[in-house]
C-alpha atoms as an extended CHARMM CRD file, in Angstrom:
* protein
*
       151  EXT
         1         1  MET       CA             40.3560000000       56.7590000000      -61.7760000000  PROA      1               0.0000000000
         2         2  SER       CA             38.4490000000       58.7610000000      -64.2870000000  PROA      2               0.0000000000
         3         3  VAL       CA             39.2530000000       58.1490000000      -68.0140000000  PROA      3               0.0000000000
         4         4  ASP       CA             38.4640000000       61.1370000000      -70.3410000000  PROA      4               0.0000000000
         5         5  GLN       CA             37.9860000000       61.1240000000      -74.0390000000  PROA      5               0.0000000000
         6         6  THR       CA             41.6560000000       61.7330000000      -74.7060000000  PROA      6               0.0000000000
         7         7  ASP       CA             42.6790000000       58.7380000000      -72.5880000000  PROA      7               0.0000000000
         8         8  LEU       CA             40.0880000000       56.6380000000      -74.5850000000  PROA      8               0.0000000000
         9         9  ALA       CA             41.6470000000       57.8110000000      -77.8340000000  PROA      9               0.0000000000
        10        10  ILE       CA             45.2180000000       56.7290000000      -76.4750000000  PROA      10              0.0000000000
        11        11  LEU       CA             43.7940000000       53.4090000000      -75.4120000000  PROA      11              0.0000000000
        12        12  ARG       CA             42.2920000000       52.8970000000      -78.7410000000  PROA      12              0.0000000000
        13        13  MET       CA             45.5210000000       53.6040000000      -80.6150000000  PROA      13              0.0000000000
        14        14  LEU       CA             47.4350000000       51.4350000000      -78.2280000000  PROA      14              0.0000000000
        15        15  ALA       CA             44.9530000000       48.4880000000      -78.6230000000  PROA      15              0.0000000000
        16        16  GLN       CA             45.3810000000       48.6350000000      -82.3250000000  PROA      16              0.0000000000
        17        17  ASP       CA             49.2000000000       48.7940000000      -82.1880000000  PROA      17              0.0000000000
        18        18  ALA       CA             50.9720000000       48.7060000000      -78.8230000000  PROA      18              0.0000000000
        19        19  THR       CA             54.3700000000       49.4950000000      -80.4920000000  PROA      19              0.0000000000
        20        20  GLN       CA             53.3930000000       53.1610000000      -81.1790000000  PROA      20              0.0000000000
        21        21  GLY       CA             55.3110000000       55.5060000000      -79.1450000000  PROA      21              0.0000000000
        22        22  ALA       CA             54.1160000000       58.4830000000      -77.2270000000  PROA      22              0.0000000000
        23        23  ALA       CA             55.2950000000       60.9820000000      -79.9430000000  PROA      23              0.0000000000
        24        24  GLU       CA             53.4210000000       59.1500000000      -82.6560000000  PROA      24              0.0000000000
        25        25  ILE       CA             50.2760000000       58.9990000000      -80.5930000000  PROA      25              0.0000000000
        26        26  GLY       CA             50.6620000000       62.5270000000      -79.4660000000  PROA      26              0.0000000000
        27        27  ARG       CA             51.0520000000       63.8330000000      -83.0270000000  PROA      27              0.0000000000
        28        28  ALA       CA             47.8220000000       62.0120000000      -83.9030000000  PROA      28              0.0000000000
        29        29  LEU       CA             45.7790000000       63.3720000000      -81.1230000000  PROA      29              0.0000000000
        30        30  GLY       CA             47.2980000000       66.8880000000      -81.0560000000  PROA      30              0.0000000000
        31        31  LEU       CA             49.1540000000       66.4340000000      -77.8770000000  PROA      31              0.0000000000
        32        32  THR       CA             52.8970000000       66.8670000000      -77.0740000000  PROA      32              0.0000000000
        33        33  GLN       CA             55.1110000000       63.7510000000      -76.5380000000  PROA      33              0.0000000000
        34        34  PRO       CA             55.3810000000       64.4310000000      -72.7890000000  PROA      34              0.0000000000
        35        35  ALA       CA             51.8950000000       64.9820000000      -72.1790000000  PROA      35              0.0000000000
        36        36  THR       CA             51.0590000000       61.8070000000      -73.9920000000  PROA      36              0.0000000000
        37        37  TRP       CA             53.6030000000       59.8210000000      -72.1940000000  PROA      37              0.0000000000
        38        38  ARG       CA             52.3670000000       61.1460000000      -68.6900000000  PROA      38              0.0000000000
        39        39  ARG       CA             48.7920000000       60.0510000000      -69.6200000000  PROA      39              0.0000000000
        40        40  ILE       CA             49.9780000000       56.5460000000      -70.7520000000  PROA      40              0.0000000000
        41        41  ARG       CA             52.1110000000       56.2830000000      -67.4520000000  PROA      41              0.0000000000
        42        42  ARG       CA             49.0350000000       57.2530000000      -65.4510000000  PROA      42              0.0000000000
        43        43  LEU       CA             46.9690000000       54.5750000000      -67.1520000000  PROA      43              0.0000000000
        44        44  GLN       CA             49.6660000000       52.0420000000      -66.4720000000  PROA      44              0.0000000000
        45        45  GLU       CA             50.0090000000       52.9950000000      -62.8680000000  PROA      45              0.0000000000
        46        46  ALA       CA             46.2240000000       52.8860000000      -62.3690000000  PROA      46              0.0000000000
        47        47  GLY       CA             46.0870000000       49.3840000000      -63.8320000000  PROA      47              0.0000000000
        48        48  VAL       CA             44.0210000000       50.4220000000      -66.9490000000  PROA      48              0.0000000000
        49        49  ILE       CA             46.7760000000       49.3240000000      -69.1170000000  PROA      49              0.0000000000
        50        50  ALA       CA             47.8000000000       45.9200000000      -67.7030000000  PROA      50              0.0000000000
        51        51  GLY       CA             50.5660000000       45.0940000000      -70.3040000000  PROA      51              0.0000000000
        52        52  GLN       CA             51.5920000000       44.6880000000      -73.8460000000  PROA      52              0.0000000000
        53        53  ARG       CA             51.2960000000       41.5720000000      -75.8390000000  PROA      53              0.0000000000
        54        54  VAL       CA             52.6550000000       40.2520000000      -79.1420000000  PROA      54              0.0000000000
        55        55  VAL       CA             49.9320000000       38.5250000000      -81.2940000000  PROA      55              0.0000000000
        56        56  LEU       CA             51.4630000000       35.5120000000      -82.9460000000  PROA      56              0.0000000000
        57        57  ASP       CA             50.0120000000       34.0940000000      -86.4040000000  PROA      57              0.0000000000
        58        58  ASN       CA             49.4760000000       30.4070000000      -85.3900000000  PROA      58              0.0000000000
        59        59  ALA       CA             49.0530000000       29.4430000000      -89.0940000000  PROA      59              0.0000000000
        60        60  ALA       CA             52.3900000000       31.0630000000      -89.8260000000  PROA      60              0.0000000000
        61        61  LEU       CA             53.9880000000       29.0650000000      -87.0530000000  PROA      61              0.0000000000
        62        62  GLY       CA             52.5860000000       25.7760000000      -88.4000000000  PROA      62              0.0000000000
        63        63  PHE       CA             49.5840000000       25.5570000000      -86.0420000000  PROA      63              0.0000000000
        64        64  GLY       CA             46.6940000000       25.2780000000      -88.5210000000  PROA      64              0.0000000000
        65        65  VAL       CA             44.0030000000       24.0130000000      -86.1750000000  PROA      65              0.0000000000
        66        66  THR       CA             42.3590000000       25.7290000000      -83.1770000000  PROA      66              0.0000000000
        67        67  VAL       CA             39.9640000000       23.8270000000      -81.0130000000  PROA      67              0.0000000000
        68        68  PHE       CA             37.9190000000       25.1160000000      -78.1750000000  PROA      68              0.0000000000
        69        69  LEU       CA             37.1610000000       22.4670000000      -75.4500000000  PROA      69              0.0000000000
        70        70  GLY       CA             34.3090000000       22.6620000000      -72.9550000000  PROA      70              0.0000000000
        71        71  ILE       CA             35.3220000000       20.6990000000      -69.8770000000  PROA      71              0.0000000000
        72        72  ARG       CA             33.2630000000       19.4600000000      -67.0360000000  PROA      72              0.0000000000
        73        73  LEU       CA             35.0580000000       18.0960000000      -64.0530000000  PROA      73              0.0000000000
        74        74  ALA       CA             33.8190000000       14.9640000000      -62.3700000000  PROA      74              0.0000000000
        75        75  THR       CA             34.2380000000       16.4770000000      -58.8310000000  PROA      75              0.0000000000
        76        76  LYS       CA             34.2480000000       20.0990000000      -58.0070000000  PROA      76              0.0000000000
        77        77  GLY       CA             36.1400000000       20.7060000000      -54.7500000000  PROA      77              0.0000000000
        78        78  ARG       CA             38.5970000000       23.4140000000      -54.2350000000  PROA      78              0.0000000000
        79        79  THR       CA             41.4050000000       20.9120000000      -54.4310000000  PROA      79              0.0000000000
        80        80  SER       CA             40.2050000000       19.4280000000      -57.6140000000  PROA      80              0.0000000000
        81        81  LEU       CA             39.9340000000       22.7470000000      -59.3390000000  PROA      81              0.0000000000
        82        82  GLU       CA             43.4850000000       23.7720000000      -58.3180000000  PROA      82              0.0000000000
        83        83  GLU       CA             44.8920000000       20.3930000000      -59.2830000000  PROA      83              0.0000000000
        84        84  PHE       CA             43.1360000000       20.6250000000      -62.5880000000  PROA      84              0.0000000000
        85        85  GLU       CA             44.3280000000       24.2090000000      -63.2780000000  PROA      85              0.0000000000
        86        86  ARG       CA             47.7660000000       23.3030000000      -62.3890000000  PROA      86              0.0000000000
        87        87  ALA       CA             47.9270000000       20.3670000000      -64.7730000000  PROA      87              0.0000000000
        88        88  VAL       CA             46.2470000000       22.0830000000      -67.7130000000  PROA      88              0.0000000000
        89        89  THR       CA             48.4410000000       25.1360000000      -67.5700000000  PROA      89              0.0000000000
        90        90  ALA       CA             51.4180000000       22.9360000000      -68.0310000000  PROA      90              0.0000000000
        91        91  ILE       CA             50.3650000000       21.7020000000      -71.5070000000  PROA      91              0.0000000000
        92        92  PRO       CA             51.9950000000       24.0340000000      -74.0510000000  PROA      92              0.0000000000
        93        93  GLU       CA             49.2780000000       23.5770000000      -76.7100000000  PROA      93              0.0000000000
        94        94  VAL       CA             46.7210000000       25.1440000000      -74.4100000000  PROA      94              0.0000000000
        95        95  GLN       CA             46.6840000000       28.8090000000      -75.0830000000  PROA      95              0.0000000000
        96        96  LEU       CA             43.7800000000       29.9510000000      -72.8060000000  PROA      96              0.0000000000
        97        97  VAL       CA             42.1580000000       28.3740000000      -69.7480000000  PROA      97              0.0000000000
        98        98  GLN       CA             38.8950000000       30.1150000000      -68.6770000000  PROA      98              0.0000000000
        99        99  HSD       CA             37.0070000000       29.1440000000      -65.5070000000  PROA      99              0.0000000000
       100       100  VAL       CA             33.3950000000       29.6600000000      -66.5910000000  PROA      100             0.0000000000
       101       101  LEU       CA             29.9480000000       29.2720000000      -65.1670000000  PROA      101             0.0000000000
       102       102  GLY       CA             27.4170000000       27.2970000000      -67.3270000000  PROA      102             0.0000000000
       103       103  GLN       CA             27.3450000000       23.8730000000      -68.9460000000  PROA      103             0.0000000000
       104       104  PHE       CA             30.9800000000       23.4190000000      -68.4210000000  PROA      104             0.0000000000
       105       105  ASP       CA             33.5140000000       24.3340000000      -65.7310000000  PROA      105             0.0000000000
       106       106  TYR       CA             36.3570000000       25.3330000000      -68.0860000000  PROA      106             0.0000000000
       107       107  ARG       CA             36.8340000000       26.3980000000      -71.5830000000  PROA      107             0.0000000000
       108       108  LEU       CA             40.2250000000       25.7810000000      -73.3000000000  PROA      108             0.0000000000
       109       109  ARG       CA             41.7550000000       27.1930000000      -76.4810000000  PROA      109             0.0000000000
       110       110  ILE       CA             44.0950000000       24.5890000000      -77.8560000000  PROA      110             0.0000000000
       111       111  VAL       CA             46.2670000000       25.0050000000      -80.9810000000  PROA      111             0.0000000000
       112       112  ALA       CA             47.6120000000       21.8840000000      -82.9640000000  PROA      112             0.0000000000
       113       113  ARG       CA             49.4430000000       21.3840000000      -86.2830000000  PROA      113             0.0000000000
       114       114  ASP       CA             46.4150000000       19.5600000000      -87.7680000000  PROA      114             0.0000000000
       115       115  ILE       CA             43.6310000000       17.2160000000      -86.6520000000  PROA      115             0.0000000000
       116       116  ALA       CA             45.8930000000       14.2750000000      -86.1020000000  PROA      116             0.0000000000
       117       117  ASP       CA             48.0840000000       16.4080000000      -83.7980000000  PROA      117             0.0000000000
       118       118  PHE       CA             45.0240000000       17.6810000000      -82.0490000000  PROA      118             0.0000000000
       119       119  GLU       CA             43.9820000000       13.9680000000      -81.4640000000  PROA      119             0.0000000000
       120       120  ARG       CA             47.3940000000       13.2200000000      -79.9970000000  PROA      120             0.0000000000
       121       121  ILE       CA             47.1320000000       16.1990000000      -77.6300000000  PROA      121             0.0000000000
       122       122  LEU       CA             43.5900000000       15.1640000000      -76.6860000000  PROA      122             0.0000000000
       123       123  ARG       CA             44.5020000000       11.4610000000      -75.9900000000  PROA      123             0.0000000000
       124       124  ARG       CA             47.8700000000       11.8410000000      -74.4210000000  PROA      124             0.0000000000
       125       125  ARG       CA             47.4200000000       15.1350000000      -72.4980000000  PROA      125             0.0000000000
       126       126  ILE       CA             43.8190000000       16.3470000000      -72.2400000000  PROA      126             0.0000000000
       127       127  MET       CA             42.1610000000       12.9890000000      -71.1380000000  PROA      127             0.0000000000
       128       128  THR       CA             44.7900000000       12.3090000000      -68.7150000000  PROA      128             0.0000000000
       129       129  LEU       CA             43.9530000000       15.5100000000      -66.6590000000  PROA      129             0.0000000000
       130       130  PRO       CA             42.9760000000       15.0590000000      -63.0570000000  PROA      130             0.0000000000
       131       131  GLY       CA             39.2480000000       15.2670000000      -62.1740000000  PROA      131             0.0000000000
       132       132  LEU       CA             38.2140000000       15.1300000000      -65.8360000000  PROA      132             0.0000000000
       133       133  GLY       CA             34.5510000000       14.4140000000      -66.5630000000  PROA      133             0.0000000000
       134       134  GLN       CA             32.8940000000       15.4710000000      -69.7310000000  PROA      134             0.0000000000
       135       135  VAL       CA             34.8150000000       16.9740000000      -72.7070000000  PROA      135             0.0000000000
       136       136  GLU       CA             33.1330000000       18.6370000000      -75.8540000000  PROA      136             0.0000000000
       137       137  ALA       CA             35.3480000000       20.0170000000      -78.8020000000  PROA      137             0.0000000000
       138       138  ASN       CA             34.5770000000       22.6450000000      -81.2640000000  PROA      138             0.0000000000
       139       139  VAL       CA             36.9220000000       23.1980000000      -84.1290000000  PROA      139             0.0000000000
       140       140  MET       CA             37.3630000000       26.7820000000      -85.1050000000  PROA      140             0.0000000000
       141       141  LEU       CA             36.6980000000       27.2730000000      -88.9380000000  PROA      141             0.0000000000
       142       142  SER       CA             37.3920000000       31.1100000000      -89.0180000000  PROA      142             0.0000000000
       143       143  GLU       CA             38.0330000000       34.0750000000      -86.6920000000  PROA      143             0.0000000000
       144       144  GLU       CA             37.2040000000       37.6250000000      -87.0170000000  PROA      144             0.0000000000
       145       145  ARG       CA             39.2690000000       39.9450000000      -84.6730000000  PROA      145             0.0000000000
       146       146  ARG       CA             37.1290000000       42.6580000000      -83.2310000000  PROA      146             0.0000000000
       147       147  PRO       CA             38.7430000000       45.8820000000      -81.7130000000  PROA      147             0.0000000000
       148       148  GLY       CA             36.7920000000       45.3800000000      -78.4710000000  PROA      148             0.0000000000
       149       149  PRO       CA             34.5740000000       47.8440000000      -76.4280000000  PROA      149             0.0000000000
       150       150  LEU       CA             36.6560000000       50.9100000000      -77.0670000000  PROA      150             0.0000000000
       151       151  GLY       CA             36.0260000000       50.5070000000      -80.7840000000  PROA      151             0.0000000000
């Protein structure tokens, strides 16, 4: 599918605020609501727009600590990868599971209420995962949200 400059402008606006309607986006770009809606629909059908998400404020919900874990598995067979992924995705505090190439096999993003809560999650949930080898933790101090490649 080819994406033109108007499509990119629509994608930028939706990436900033996915609650905007086709009429509002159309007005900002000088398009009619039906033309804007057709373009959005085409982008969805082509898989360019994969969905809409709500961004939650973890601190406002009482989760003041975010930790990134690098995990190296002790064994790396297909069964061990699937077993690890199934177990780790069942942990509610794990927000993101990335299978990566490099020093570690996986990178996890974990939220906790505080450091004591993170220690509990680490001891009771993470350290009991199947096939676990090395674990390295990095506590997030701050985060700057960037608009992404569409700018």
